[in-house]
N, C-alpha and C positions, 0 to 999 in steps of 0.2 A: 408500413411504419418506417419513418425516417429518423435516423440517428446519425449525426455527423461522426465519421470515423469510428464506427462500432467495433467491438472486439471480434476476433475470429470466431465463427460459429453462431453469431447472433442472428444473421439473416436466415440461416437454415432452420434454426429452432423456431424463430418467429413464423416462418412459412408453414412449418408443421402444425403449429398451434392454430394459426389463422385458418388453415384448411381443415382443422379438426382431425388431422391424420395422426392420431396417437395410438394406433392399434398395435404397432410393432415395438415391443418393449426394448429390443436390442438397438433399434434405430433411435429411439427416444433417449435411451441411456447414453448412447454414443454422442448424440447431439448435445445433451447436457454436459457431458464430460469435455467435449470440444469447446463449448462456450465457456465453461469454467477455466480451462487452461488458457483460452484466449483472453478472458477477463483478467486473469492473474498477470499475464504478459502486458496487456493494455494498461493496467494500473501501474505496474512497475515502470513502464516507459514514460509515464506521466508523473512519476514521483509520488504516487499514492501508496499508503500502507494499508494492506488488507489485514484486518484483525480477524483471526480465525481461532476457533476453539478446538481443542483436542478431544473434548468431551461431546459426544453426539447424543442428542440433538443440540444441546446448548452447552 
C-alpha cells in the first residue's frame, strides 16, 4: 500500500494487517498506539486539527 509521507507506524500496522498477523494482542495494541501518536504528530505538522472526544466510544 502506498501513501506519500505516511505517519509513523503506518507501514508496520499495514504489514500486520496484510499478512493477517493479528494474533499477538500486545503487538497489535503497540502498533495501533504508535500509529495514533504518529498520526497526531503528522496532522500537527501539516496544520490539521484533530477533533477528539473525551467520551468513549463517541
